N, C-alpha and C positions, 0 to 999 in steps of 0.2 A: 504494499500500500504506499503511495507516495504521500508527501507531507500536506498536501492540499486534500486529500480524500481522507486524511486523518483528522483535519481539523474539520471538515464537512461531515464527517462522521458524529465528532464532539458536538457539533453545533446543531445537528440533526437530533441528538439524543437530548441534549440539555437548553439548547440556545433558546426554545419557546418559554423557558422557565423565567419568571419575574427577575427583573434587576432589581434589588433589595431597595425597597422604598422609594422607587420611581415609576413612572408610568411608561415605562418600555420594557421589551423583555430582553435577555442577555444578547441575543443575536441582534436585535434592532440596535443596542448600544455600541456593541462591537463594530456594526457595520456603519453607524454614524460616526464614531471614532476615527474609523480608517477613512471614511469620506472627508471628514474634516482636515485630516492629515494631508491627503492628495490635493484638497482645495488650497492648502497653505503649500504647496510644492515641496512636500516632505519627500526625504530620500526614499528609496525602496525599502529600505529597513525600517525606517520609522514607521513608515504607512502600514507595514507588516507588523510593526511592535503595537500600533493604535488598534489595529483588528485583533490581536491577539492578547492584549494586555490584561484582560481578565480570564484568561483561559483556565486559569487556577479554580475559578470557581465551578467549572465544567469538571473538574477532575474528582471532587469529592461528593460524598453522600448526603451531605447535609442540607437543610433547607437554607434557602435564602434569608429568613427571618432569623437567623442566629445571634444577630446583634442585639436583637431585642432581649435576649436571653444572657447576655453579657459575654458573647463568645465572637473572639476574632478568629476567622478561618485561616489567616495568614495566607491567603490564595495567593500573593505576590511570591510567596517562596515556593508553592507547589506550582506555579506557572513557571518560575525561572527554570526550576529543575527539568520540567517537561520541554520547556523551549532551548535548553542549552542542549539537550540529547538530539534536537533536530534541526536547530537554525543557528547556534551559537551565541557567543556574548553580545554582539552589536544588536540583537533583537531582545536577548535574555536579560541584560543588563538593566537597560531602562524599564521593562517590565518589573524586574525584582525592586526598583528604586521608585516606582510610582506612588507608591503609598507614603514612603519617606519624603516625596516630593509634596504632597499635600501638607504634611506635617512641616516642612520648611516654608512653604508659601504662607502658612499661616503664620508663622513666625516673624517673616519679613516683608510682609504686605496685609495691614489689617483691613483693606477692603476685600482681600481674597476671603479672608476669614468670615468676613461679613456677609459674603454672597452664598457661602456653604448652606445647602439644601438641609433640611431636619435628618435626612438618612445620613448625610455626610459628616454632619455634626456628631451624629450617634456612633458612626464608624470611627470618626478621629477620637474620641475619647477612649475606644476600645483600643485603638492603635498607638496609645500614649499622649495624644494632645500635641499642641505646637512645640516644636522644639525649643530648646534652651538656646542661649547664645553660643555654647562650646558645641551643641549638636549641629546649629547652623554650620559653622566653621569647618565641623569635620564632614558634613554632607557637600559642601562647596569643594572639598578636596576630590572628591569621587571624580574618576575619569569620564562618568557617564551622567553626572547630574543635571547639565543641561539639558540633554535629551529626555532625561526623565522629567523634568520641568515641564517640557514641551508637551510630553505625553499626558500628563497631568492636566494639564489646560485641556486638551482634546478630551480626555475623560470627562472633565466636569461639564464640557459642553454638549456630550453626546447623550442628552436625556430629552429629546423633544418626540413627543407621542405623534406617531403619525407623518413623520418626516420622510420623504422620499428620497433615496438613496440607492447607489447600485448594489447590486445582489452579491451574497458571497462568490458566486461563480466568477465575478468580475476579477477576483483577486487569484485565481487558479494559477495563472501564469506566474504572477508575483511570487507565491508561496513556493513555488518550485525552483525560482533563481535565486533567491535572497540567501 
C-alpha cells in the first residue's frame, strides 16, 4: 500500500469523526488546513504537514471528547511517530511541534490567545497552558519552530463548516513525492 492509500484508508475509517469541539469533521479540518497551506503558497512538505497534522487523532481509539474528561491524547506524538516512518522529519517535526506552537503563540501574542475557541482553550489547559519565558526561548531554538507556527495558524483557521475545498484525492500525487 502506498502512502496516499494508507492516508485515504485512515481518513475513510475515522475522518468523518467530529473534530473535538468544532463544527467540522476530522477530514474537513485536514482538507481545509491543506487548502490554506496551498493558498499561502506553502511548500509541498508544508502542504502535506497541514493535511496530516492531526493524523494522530486517527490512530487512537479514544473518543474526541476526551478533553472534556481531562485527557490529553498527545496526538502530536502519535502523529510524529507515524509520519517519521512514512515521510521523514520535514513533515513529522512541524506536526510534532504544532501543539507547542499554540502554547508559544499564546505566550508571545496576547491577541492570539484572545481568539482561541472554547475547545482550543480547553485543550490548551490540558497541554500545559501558555509557555513561560524559558519555554519560549527553548521553542525558538528548535529548527522547525517557524514551520510549526505556520502550521498552527493554518490549523486554527481550518474550522469553517461547509467550506468547499479540494478533495483528498487532490493530494494523492503530493503524498507520493514528498
